[in-house]
C-alpha positions in Angstrom: 0.0 0.0 0.0 2.8 2.4 0.8 4.5 1.7 -2.5 1.3 2.8 -4.3 1.1 5.9 -2.2 4.6 7.0 -3.1 3.6 7.3 -6.7 0.7 9.7 -6.0 0.5 13.2 -4.5 0.4 12.0 -0.9 3.9 11.0 0.2 5.0 14.3 1.7 2.1 14.5 4.2 2.3 10.7 4.7 5.7 11.1 6.2 4.0 12.6 9.3 2.8 9.1 10.0 6.4 7.9 10.6 6.5 9.6 14.0 2.8 9.1 15.0 2.3 9.0 18.8 1.0 6.0 20.7 -1.7 5.7 23.4 -3.8 3.2 25.2 -5.1 0.2 23.2 -8.5 1.8 22.4 -6.8 4.9 21.0 -4.2 2.9 19.2 -7.0 1.1 17.3 -8.3 4.5 16.2 -4.8 5.7 15.2 -4.3 2.6 13.2 -7.6 3.1 11.4 -6.5 6.6 10.6 -3.1 5.6 9.4 -4.5 2.9 7.1 -7.2 5.2 5.7 -4.7 8.0 4.9 -2.3 5.6 3.3 -5.1 4.2 1.2 -6.6 7.5 0.1 -3.7 10.0 0.3 -4.5 13.5 -0.7 -7.7 13.5 -2.7 -7.7 14.5 -6.3 -10.5 15.6 -8.7 -11.3 11.9 -9.2 -12.7 11.8 -5.7 -16.3 12.9 -5.9 -16.2 14.9 -2.6 -13.2 16.9 -3.8 -13.8 17.2 -7.5 -14.0 21.1 -7.4 -11.1 21.7 -5.0 -7.6 21.3 -6.3 -5.2 20.3 -3.6 -2.1 20.1 -5.7 -0.4 23.1 -4.1 -0.9 21.5 -0.7 0.4 18.1 -1.9 3.6 19.6 -3.2 4.7 21.2 0.1 7.5 19.8 2.3 6.5 20.0 5.9 8.7 20.6 9.0 8.0 20.7 12.7 6.0 23.7 13.8 7.9 26.6 15.4 7.5 27.1 19.2 6.0 30.7 19.2 3.2 32.6 17.6 2.2 36.3 17.3 -0.5 37.8 19.4 -4.1 37.4 18.2 -6.4 40.3 17.6 -9.1 38.5 19.6 -7.4 39.2 22.9 -10.1 41.6 23.9 -13.0 39.2 23.7 -14.8 38.9 27.0 -14.3 35.3 28.1 -13.8 33.4 31.3 -13.1 29.9 29.9 -11.1 29.0 26.9 -7.9 27.6 25.4 -5.1 28.9 23.2 -3.2 27.0 20.7 0.0 28.4 19.2 1.3 26.6 16.1 -1.0 23.7 16.9 0.3 23.3 20.4 -1.9 23.9 23.5 -0.2 26.6 25.5 -3.0 27.9 27.8 -6.3 26.7 29.1 -8.8 27.8 31.7 -12.2 26.6 32.9 -14.9 28.4 34.7 -18.0 27.7 36.7 -19.9 25.0 34.9 -17.1 24.5 32.3 -14.2 22.1 32.6 -11.3 22.3 30.1 -8.5 19.8 30.1 -5.7 18.9 27.8 -6.7 15.9 25.7 -3.5 14.1 26.3 -4.1 14.2 30.1 -7.7 13.1 29.6 -6.6 10.1 27.5 -3.8 9.1 30.0 -6.2 9.4 33.0 -9.1 7.8 31.2 -11.4 10.8 32.0 -15.1 10.0 32.0 -16.6 10.1 28.5 -13.4 10.5 26.5 -13.3 6.9 25.4 -17.0 7.0 24.8 -16.9 10.1 22.5 -13.4 10.5 21.0 -13.3 9.3 17.4 -16.9 8.1 17.5 -18.3 11.0 15.4 -15.4 12.1 13.3 -14.6 8.7 11.9 -11.1 8.3 10.5 -12.3 5.9 7.8 -14.6 8.4 6.2 -12.5 11.5 5.6 -8.8 11.6 4.6 -7.9 14.6 6.7 -9.7 13.2 9.7 -7.7 10.1 9.2 -4.5 12.1 9.2 -5.5 14.0 12.3 -6.5 10.9 14.2 -3.3 9.1 13.4 -1.0 11.9 14.6 -2.7 14.4 16.9 -1.0 15.1 20.2 -2.5 18.5 21.2 -6.1 19.3 21.9 -8.6 19.9 24.6 -11.7 18.3 26.1 -14.4 20.9 26.9 -17.2 19.7 29.2 -20.2 21.8 30.0 -21.8 20.5 33.2 -25.3 19.3 33.5 -27.8 22.1 33.7 -25.1 24.8 33.6 -26.0 28.1 32.1 -22.7 29.6 30.8 -23.2 33.2 29.8 -19.8 34.2 28.5 -18.2 32.7 25.4 -15.9 29.8 25.8 -13.1 31.0 23.5 -10.9 28.4 21.6 -8.1 30.4 19.9 -5.8 28.9 17.2 -2.9 31.2 16.2 -0.1 30.2 13.8 3.1 32.1 13.3 5.4 32.5 10.3 8.3 30.0 9.9 11.2 29.4 7.5 9.4 26.4 6.0 5.8 25.2 5.9 4.4 23.2 8.8 1.2 21.3 9.6 -0.9 21.4 12.7 -3.5 18.8 13.8 -5.3 20.0 16.9 -8.2 17.9 18.2 -11.1 19.2 20.2 -13.9 17.3 22.0 -16.9 19.3 23.3 -19.6 17.6 25.4 -22.6 19.8 26.3 -24.2 17.7 29.1 -27.9 17.4 29.6 -29.8 20.6 30.1 -26.7 22.9 29.7 -26.5 26.1 27.7 -23.3 27.6 26.3 -21.6 29.6 23.6 -18.4 28.3 21.9 -16.2 30.8 20.0 -13.6 29.2 17.7 -11.2 31.6 16.0 -8.2 30.9 13.6 -5.5 33.4 12.7 -1.9 33.3 11.4 1.0 34.4 9.4 3.1 32.7 6.7 2.7 29.3 5.0 1.2 26.4 7.0 -1.5 23.7 6.9 -4.1 23.8 9.7 -6.0 20.5 10.0 -8.3 20.8 13.0 -11.0 18.2 14.0 -13.9 19.0 16.3 -16.3 16.5 17.8 -19.3 18.0 19.4 -21.8 16.1 21.5 -25.0 17.9 22.4 -26.9 15.9 25.0 -30.7 15.9 25.8 -32.2 19.3 26.4 -28.8 21.0 25.9 -28.5 24.2 23.8 -25.1 25.0 22.2 -24.2 27.9 20.0 -20.9 27.4 18.1 -19.4 30.3 16.1 -16.3 29.7 14.0 -14.2 32.6 12.6 -11.5 31.6 10.1 -9.0 34.4 9.2 -5.9 32.4 8.4 -2.9 33.8 6.6 -3.4 34.4 2.9 -0.7 31.8 2.3 -2.1 29.1 4.5 -4.3 26.0 4.0 -7.2 25.4 6.3 -9.1 22.1 6.1 -11.4 21.6 9.1 -13.9 18.9 10.1 -16.7 19.5 12.6 -18.9 16.6 13.5 -21.9 17.3 15.7 -24.1 14.7 17.3 -27.4 15.7 18.9 -29.7 13.9 21.3 -33.5 14.5 22.0 -34.8 18.1 22.5 -31.4 19.7 21.9 -30.4 22.7 19.9 -27.1 23.1 18.0 -26.8 26.6 16.5 -23.8 27.3 14.3 -22.4 30.3 12.4 -19.3 29.9 10.2 -17.4 33.0 8.9 -14.6 32.0 6.5 -12.5 34.9 5.2 -8.9 33.8 5.2 -6.4 31.2 3.8 -5.4 30.7 0.2 -7.4 27.4 0.3 -10.0 26.7 3.0 -12.6 24.0 3.5 -15.1 23.3 6.2 -16.8 19.9 6.5 -19.6 20.7 9.0 -21.7 17.5 9.6 -24.5 17.0 12.1 -26.3 13.8 13.1 -29.8 14.4 14.6 -30.2 11.4 16.8 -33.3 12.2 18.9 -36.8 13.5 18.6 -37.5 17.3 18.7 -34.0 18.2 17.7 -33.3 21.6 16.1 -30.2 22.3 14.1 -29.2 25.6 12.6 -26.3 26.0 10.2 -25.4 29.5 9.0 -22.3 30.4 7.0 -20.7 33.3 5.3 -17.6 32.9 3.1 -15.6 35.5 1.2 -12.9 34.9 -1.4 -10.8 37.5 -3.2 -7.6 37.3 -5.3 -7.2 33.6 -6.1 -8.6 32.2 -2.9 -10.5 29.0 -2.8 -13.3 28.6 -0.2 -15.1 25.2 0.0 -18.1 24.6 2.3 -19.4 21.1 2.7 -22.3 20.4 5.0 -24.2 17.2 5.8 -27.3 16.8 8.0 -28.6 13.4 8.9 -32.2 13.3 10.1 -32.3 10.0 11.9 -35.3 10.5 14.2 -38.9 11.9 13.8 -40.1 15.4 14.6 -36.8 17.3 13.9 -36.1 20.7 12.3 -33.1 21.9 10.4 -32.4 25.3 8.9 -29.4 26.0 6.8 -28.4 29.3 5.1 -24.9 29.8 3.4 -23.9 33.0 1.5 -20.7 33.4 -0.5 -19.0 36.5 -1.9 -16.4 35.9 -4.6 -14.3 38.5 -6.4 -11.3 38.7 -8.7 -10.3 35.1 -9.7 -11.5 33.5 -6.5 -13.5 30.3 -6.5 -16.1 28.9 -4.2 -17.7 25.5 -3.5 -20.9 24.7 -1.7 -22.1 21.2 -1.3 -25.0 20.8 1.1 -26.4 17.3 1.8 -29.6 16.5 3.7 -30.4 12.9 4.4 -33.8 12.0 5.8 -33.7 8.5 7.0 -36.6 6.1 7.0 -37.6 6.6 10.7 -37.4 10.4 10.4 -41.1 11.2 9.8 -42.3 14.8 10.4 -38.9 16.2 9.4 -38.8 19.9 8.4 -35.6 20.7 6.6 -34.8 23.9 4.7 -31.5 24.7 2.9 -30.5 27.9 1.0 -27.2 28.8 -0.7 -26.7 32.1 -2.3 -23.5 33.3 -4.0 -22.6 36.8 -5.1 -20.0 37.1 -7.9 -18.2 40.5 -8.0 -16.1 39.8 -11.1 -16.6 37.9 -14.4 -13.6 35.7 -13.5 -14.9 34.6 -10.1 -16.6 31.1 -10.0 -18.9 29.1 -7.8 -19.8 25.4 -7.9 -22.9 24.7 -5.9 -24.5 21.3 -5.3 -27.5 21.0 -3.0 -28.3 17.3 -2.3 -31.5 16.0 -0.8 -32.1 12.3 -0.2 -35.4 11.4 1.4 -36.4 7.9 2.7 -39.4 8.9 4.7 -42.8 9.9 3.3 -44.2 12.5 5.8 -41.7 15.4 5.5 -41.3 19.0 4.5 -37.9 19.5 2.8 -36.8 22.4 0.5 -33.5 23.5 -0.9 -32.4 26.2 -3.3 -29.3 27.8 -4.8 -28.9 31.2 -6.5 -25.9 32.8 -8.1 -25.9 36.5 -9.1 -24.2 39.9 -9.2 -24.9 43.2 -7.5 -28.0 44.9 -8.6 -27.2 47.9 -10.9 -30.1 49.9 -9.5 -28.8 49.7 -6.0 -25.3 50.7 -7.0 -26.7 53.6 -9.1 -28.8 54.7 -6.1 -25.8 54.9 -3.8 -23.5 56.5 -6.3 -26.1 59.1 -7.2 -25.8 60.2 -3.5 -22.1 60.8 -3.8 -20.9 57.4 -2.5 -17.8 56.2 -4.4 -18.2 53.0 -6.4 -15.8 50.9 -4.2 -17.6 52.0 -1.0 -21.0 51.4 -2.5 -20.0 48.0 -3.6 -18.6 47.2 -0.2 -21.8 48.4 1.5 -24.0 46.2 -0.6 -21.9 43.1 -0.3 -21.6 43.7 3.4 -25.3 43.8 3.7 -25.7 40.6 1.7 -23.4 38.6 4.0 -24.3 40.3 7.3 -27.7 38.7 7.2 -26.0 35.5 8.1 -23.8 37.1 10.8 -26.9 38.6 12.4 -27.6 35.1 13.7 -24.7 35.4 16.2 -26.5 36.0 19.4 -23.5 37.4 21.4 -23.3 41.1 20.6 -19.6 41.6 21.2 -18.7 38.6 19.1 -21.1 39.6 16.4 -19.7 43.1 16.2 -16.1 41.8 15.8 -17.0 39.4 13.1 -19.0 42.1 11.2 -15.9 44.4 11.4 -13.7 41.6 10.0 -16.2 41.1 7.2 -16.2 44.8 6.2 -12.4 45.0 6.3 -12.2 41.9 4.1 -14.4 43.7 1.6 -12.0 46.6 1.5 -13.8 49.2 3.6 -13.7 50.7 7.0 -16.4 49.6 9.3 -19.6 51.7 8.7 -20.7 54.0 11.5 
């Protein structure tokens, strides 16, 4: 199998497997599954259906070294937060819990066999189903386990910060995060990614939302313009729970989010909102999957993309309604705004229904800014570039309005407007 791999695009990343860490027997089985899967698949090419619109050749050609020890300060230092963790160049450097929130290094949890770790780790993000989950599972060393206590009402954001610094040569990070929102709890997770230089960030999140729990999860991706960011988030919900997510993807030369949720109980509500912006020659790939496995569940999904210059975008949204999932109500919308004739979007909504008493809709639209709206603003003395920024900002901010924490929402909106080339509007 290795001989075959060395003739494809995968050998440079596969060398990371040579120094893969160990662990207890149950973890070693997971690592072995990941190693075997990555050696079998390697870095996907356009021949892989799930990757046909995203060219990974530039990533495949990089030679990776160990990550440097230090990282620059993050602009999110001012976010009000009592609990959280900071990763610098993929290494966990600081962590702190709070009332109702326990945060522990994942290595310590594995070594001490903390309650629930063996039960959840690797059970939602399966290494056999995604090549980069396979890589992460085989080699990860740094990460955290975040546990929100039963019936805890956590008001301030739990901030997970990932900051990558510039180095002489490219490096790869594989952080692993397990979040367990216990029964009846309510909390807000803020996940932010920043960096400088050339690197490959390959984070994997597993999120368990237990019965009657309510978890809001906001992800802000502002990686270096030279970086690669391929992330997998696997959510698993139990009865009467709510998982509310907002993804804002603005950075990296190539980024991809695989955000998948399994609705595993009755009366579950899942909300997926996403805004992605690509300029220059950026590639932004958004893949989502919702598995309705039980009756009487609702899912709402809205993704909006803004693409200019020679940027390209991908949206692939899957909804599976399984045979037992009667009374499902699932709605999906994807809209893309193209700011130049050389920007492109490949959009592929997918809906598979195996139940007969459901309400399911999906739709995708691609367009440009309305000339009448531009004319209206320019007629009032607003320069063209500012007018365009205002209109594109308004288009995407409808998604960001779903961030319920005001301070976080303001910061993400500022980042959006700066990405679009303007100062933040008064």
